[in-house]
C-alpha positions as CSV (number, residue, x, y, z in Angstrom):
1,X,40.6,76.2,5.0
2,X,39.8,76.8,1.6
3,X,36.9,75.1,-0.2
4,X,37.0,72.2,-2.9
5,X,37.0,74.4,-5.5
6,X,39.9,76.4,-4.2
7,X,42.1,72.9,-3.4
8,X,41.0,71.5,-7.3
9,X,42.5,75.1,-8.7
10,X,45.7,74.6,-6.6
11,X,45.9,71.0,-7.9
12,X,45.4,72.3,-11.5
13,X,47.9,75.1,-11.2
14,X,50.6,72.5,-9.6
15,X,49.7,70.1,-12.6
16,X,50.0,72.7,-15.3
17,X,53.3,73.9,-13.9
18,X,54.1,70.1,-13.9
19,X,53.4,69.9,-17.7
20,X,55.5,73.1,-18.3
21,X,58.7,72.5,-16.4
22,X,59.0,68.7,-16.5
23,X,57.5,67.7,-19.7
24,X,58.4,70.9,-21.6
25,X,55.2,71.3,-23.2
26,X,54.8,74.6,-25.1
27,X,52.8,77.7,-23.9
28,X,49.9,77.1,-26.5
29,X,49.6,73.5,-25.4
30,X,49.3,74.2,-21.7
31,X,46.7,76.8,-22.5
32,X,44.8,73.8,-24.2
33,X,45.4,71.5,-21.4
34,X,43.9,74.6,-18.8
35,X,41.0,74.8,-21.1
36,X,40.2,71.2,-20.8
37,X,41.1,70.7,-17.0
38,X,38.5,74.0,-16.6
39,X,35.5,71.7,-17.8
40,X,36.7,69.1,-15.3
41,X,36.5,71.6,-12.4
42,X,33.4,72.9,-13.4
43,X,31.9,69.0,-13.4
44,X,33.4,68.8,-10.1
45,X,31.9,71.9,-8.7
46,X,32.2,72.0,-5.0
47,X,32.8,67.9,-4.8
48,X,36.4,66.8,-3.8
49,X,38.1,65.5,-7.2
50,X,38.6,62.2,-5.6
51,X,34.9,61.8,-5.1
52,X,34.2,61.8,-9.0
53,X,33.3,58.5,-10.7
54,X,33.2,56.8,-14.0
55,X,29.8,57.5,-14.2
56,X,30.3,61.1,-13.6
57,X,32.8,61.4,-16.5
58,X,30.6,59.4,-18.9
59,X,27.7,61.8,-18.1
60,X,29.6,64.8,-18.3
61,X,31.1,63.6,-21.9
62,X,27.4,62.9,-23.0
63,X,26.5,66.6,-22.0
64,X,29.4,68.0,-23.9
65,X,28.6,65.9,-27.1
66,X,25.0,66.7,-26.9
67,X,26.3,70.5,-26.6
68,X,28.0,69.8,-30.4
69,X,31.8,68.6,-29.0
70,X,33.1,66.1,-31.5
71,X,34.6,63.2,-30.5
72,X,38.0,64.0,-31.5
73,X,37.6,67.1,-29.4
74,X,36.3,65.1,-26.4
75,X,39.2,62.2,-26.6
76,X,41.8,65.0,-26.2
77,X,39.7,66.5,-23.0
78,X,39.7,62.9,-21.7
79,X,43.2,62.5,-22.4
80,X,44.1,65.8,-20.2
81,X,41.7,64.6,-17.6
82,X,43.6,61.3,-17.6
83,X,46.9,63.0,-17.2
84,X,45.8,64.7,-14.5
85,X,44.7,62.3,-12.3
86,X,47.3,59.9,-13.0
87,X,49.5,63.1,-11.9
88,X,47.3,63.3,-8.5
89,X,47.8,60.0,-7.7
90,X,51.5,59.9,-8.2
91,X,52.0,63.1,-6.2
92,X,48.6,63.7,-4.1
93,X,47.7,60.5,-2.7
94,X,44.4,60.0,-4.8
95,X,43.8,56.0,-5.5
96,X,41.4,55.9,-8.3
97,X,41.2,57.8,-12.1
98,X,37.9,57.6,-13.0
99,X,38.7,58.5,-16.7
100,X,40.9,55.5,-16.9
101,X,37.8,53.0,-18.8
102,X,35.9,56.0,-20.5
103,X,35.9,56.4,-24.0
104,X,35.1,59.1,-26.2
105,X,32.3,58.8,-29.0
106,X,33.7,58.1,-32.1
107,X,33.2,60.5,-34.7
108,X,32.8,60.1,-38.4
109,X,36.6,60.0,-40.2
110,X,37.2,62.6,-42.9
111,X,38.5,61.8,-45.9
112,X,41.2,64.4,-46.9
113,X,40.3,66.4,-49.7
114,X,42.6,66.0,-52.8
115,X,42.8,67.8,-56.0
116,X,42.3,66.2,-59.2
117,X,45.4,65.5,-61.3
118,X,44.0,67.9,-64.1
119,X,44.0,70.5,-61.0
120,X,47.0,69.6,-59.7
121,X,48.5,70.6,-63.3
122,X,46.8,73.4,-63.6
123,X,48.2,74.8,-60.0
124,X,51.5,73.6,-61.2
125,X,51.6,76.0,-64.4
126,X,52.1,79.2,-62.3
127,X,53.2,81.8,-65.1
128,X,56.0,84.0,-64.7
129,X,60.1,84.1,-64.2
130,X,60.3,86.9,-61.5
131,X,61.5,86.5,-57.7
132,X,58.1,85.5,-56.6
133,X,57.1,83.4,-59.5
134,X,59.9,81.2,-59.3
135,X,59.7,80.8,-55.6
136,X,56.4,79.9,-55.3
137,X,56.3,77.6,-58.4
138,X,59.4,75.6,-56.7
139,X,57.4,75.5,-53.4
140,X,54.0,74.3,-55.3
141,X,56.1,71.8,-57.3
142,X,58.2,70.2,-54.0
143,X,55.0,70.1,-52.1
144,X,53.1,68.1,-54.8
145,X,56.1,66.1,-56.0
146,X,57.4,64.9,-52.8
147,X,54.3,65.0,-50.4
148,X,56.0,67.3,-47.6
149,X,54.3,68.8,-45.1
150,X,54.2,72.3,-44.3
151,X,56.7,72.7,-41.4
152,X,58.9,70.1,-43.2
153,X,59.1,72.3,-46.1
154,X,59.4,75.9,-44.2
155,X,62.3,74.0,-42.4
156,X,64.3,73.0,-45.6
157,X,67.7,74.1,-46.0
158,X,69.7,74.4,-49.5
159,X,72.0,71.6,-48.2
160,X,69.1,69.1,-47.8
161,X,68.5,69.1,-51.6
162,X,70.3,66.4,-53.6
163,X,69.7,67.5,-56.8
164,X,71.9,65.1,-58.7
165,X,70.4,62.1,-57.1
166,X,66.8,63.7,-57.2
167,X,66.1,63.5,-53.7
168,X,65.6,65.7,-50.5
169,X,66.4,65.1,-47.2
170,X,63.4,65.9,-44.7
171,X,63.3,66.6,-41.2
172,X,59.7,65.2,-39.9
173,X,58.0,64.7,-36.9
174,X,59.9,63.3,-34.1
175,X,62.9,64.9,-35.5
176,X,63.0,61.8,-37.9
177,X,64.7,62.2,-41.4
178,X,64.0,60.5,-44.4
179,X,64.7,60.7,-48.0
180,X,62.2,61.2,-50.5
181,X,62.2,61.7,-54.1
182,X,62.0,64.7,-56.3
183,X,60.3,64.6,-59.6
184,X,61.7,66.2,-62.9
185,X,59.6,69.1,-63.0
186,X,60.2,70.2,-59.5
187,X,63.8,69.5,-60.0
188,X,63.7,72.0,-62.9
189,X,61.7,74.7,-60.7
190,X,64.1,74.5,-57.8
191,X,67.1,75.0,-60.1
192,X,65.5,77.8,-61.6
193,X,64.7,79.0,-58.0
194,X,68.3,78.4,-56.7
195,X,69.6,81.2,-59.2
196,X,67.7,83.7,-58.0
197,X,67.7,82.6,-54.5
198,X,71.4,83.2,-54.3
199,X,70.7,86.8,-55.2
200,X,69.2,87.5,-51.9
201,X,69.9,84.8,-49.4
202,X,73.5,85.7,-48.3
203,X,74.6,83.3,-45.6
204,X,71.1,82.2,-45.0
205,X,70.8,78.4,-44.9
206,X,67.0,78.4,-45.8
207,X,65.7,77.2,-49.2
208,X,63.1,79.2,-48.9
209,X,63.7,82.9,-48.3
210,X,61.6,86.3,-48.5
211,X,62.9,89.1,-50.9
212,X,64.8,90.4,-47.8
213,X,66.7,87.1,-47.6
214,X,64.9,85.7,-44.3
215,X,63.8,82.4,-44.0
216,X,60.1,82.2,-45.3
217,X,57.8,80.9,-42.3
218,X,54.7,78.8,-42.4
219,X,51.9,81.1,-42.6
220,X,53.7,82.9,-45.4
221,X,53.7,79.9,-47.4
222,X,50.0,79.0,-47.0
223,X,49.0,82.4,-47.8
224,X,51.3,82.0,-50.9
225,X,49.8,78.5,-51.4
226,X,46.0,80.1,-50.9
227,X,46.8,83.3,-53.2
228,X,48.4,81.3,-56.1
229,X,45.3,79.1,-56.3
230,X,42.9,81.8,-56.4
231,X,44.9,83.5,-59.1
232,X,45.0,80.4,-61.2
233,X,41.0,80.3,-61.0
234,X,40.9,77.1,-58.6
235,X,37.1,76.6,-57.4
236,X,38.7,74.2,-54.3
237,X,40.0,75.8,-51.3
238,X,43.9,74.8,-51.6
239,X,46.6,74.9,-48.7
240,X,49.9,72.9,-48.1
241,X,48.1,70.0,-46.8
242,X,46.1,69.6,-50.0
243,X,49.0,69.1,-52.0
244,X,50.1,66.5,-49.7
245,X,47.1,64.9,-49.7
246,X,46.9,64.9,-53.7
247,X,50.6,63.6,-53.9
248,X,49.6,60.4,-51.7
249,X,46.4,60.0,-53.3
250,X,47.5,60.3,-56.9
251,X,50.6,57.9,-56.1
252,X,48.6,55.2,-54.6
253,X,46.2,55.6,-57.3
254,X,48.9,55.0,-60.2
255,X,51.1,52.5,-58.0
256,X,49.0,50.6,-55.4
257,X,52.2,50.7,-53.4
258,X,50.7,51.6,-49.6
259,X,54.2,51.0,-47.8
260,X,56.0,53.0,-50.3
261,X,53.7,55.7,-49.8
262,X,53.9,55.6,-46.1
263,X,57.7,55.8,-46.4
264,X,57.3,59.0,-48.5
265,X,54.9,60.5,-46.2
266,X,57.1,59.7,-43.2
267,X,54.1,57.8,-41.4
268,X,55.0,56.1,-38.3
269,X,52.3,53.4,-39.0
270,X,50.7,52.3,-41.8
271,X,47.2,53.1,-40.5
272,X,47.5,56.7,-41.1
273,X,48.2,56.1,-44.5
274,X,45.4,53.8,-45.0
275,X,43.1,56.6,-45.4
276,X,44.2,57.0,-48.9
277,X,43.1,53.7,-49.8
278,X,39.6,55.2,-49.4
279,X,40.4,58.2,-51.8
280,X,41.2,55.5,-54.4
281,X,38.3,53.3,-53.6
282,X,36.2,56.8,-53.8
283,X,37.8,57.4,-57.3
284,X,36.9,53.9,-58.5
285,X,33.4,54.0,-57.4
286,X,33.3,57.2,-59.4
287,X,34.6,55.7,-62.4
288,X,32.1,52.4,-61.8
289,X,29.0,54.5,-61.3
290,X,29.8,56.5,-64.7
291,X,31.0,53.6,-66.9
292,X,29.0,50.7,-65.9
293,X,25.7,50.1,-67.2
294,X,24.3,48.0,-64.4
295,X,25.5,51.2,-62.2
296,X,24.1,54.1,-64.2
297,X,20.7,55.5,-63.2
298,X,17.6,55.9,-65.4
299,X,17.2,59.2,-66.7
């Protein structure tokens, strides 16, 4: 008869196979689950998994937190453990889930980085009218004009554009579609790009293509955004999500309409959008500190 460690490994392998075949999780997600479950097996050592108590789980989480793991990472790990024990209860006769009532430590919430309006304008002022300049300018303008996620922009087809209506149809998380406004400058950049795109794209439906006519992928788009920011001398680290954050914070600062920003970003919950109110208040606080006579520090 094998050891408890061997038994735990067999159960872990069965669960990972369940995730792959029944829940259709990607190979990368499976690797993350395997890594998180390895921590649980290390905690159990030679003990039966069913002997683990909530106290054992809390002590392990506290130890990992002391080693520097963030609350977010520990929350993901606990979620993997919780799912594993739910599976063991359903298919292997386990009677309790020791992770059920355990919560990870809270992590300080990081505010998303956003460009200033002047910084965004500087990035949009990309010179040149050749193929790469026109394409990259259209991508930058559309990111900033419409607040798209990287995967949303890379997945766009020409047919998703409604230039006459100044709209783009976007497929976001959960395959949900939404219509997002496109600004005047982005429309101009897109029209210029479409004229050049037609010379190489052939029957490829993709909106943004390489010089060889293939759809431009996520990593390539990220690299082009970072390259253009460096070329234009921006001190800030710029990637596509920075442009999405900049879009959201600038629209919110101008309009104050949180619900509209939620709709345009494609957030399922307004809680996700509310982080931009903190950016707005941060901006207001900076203005107050600089302008109010009672706020200014004495030299």
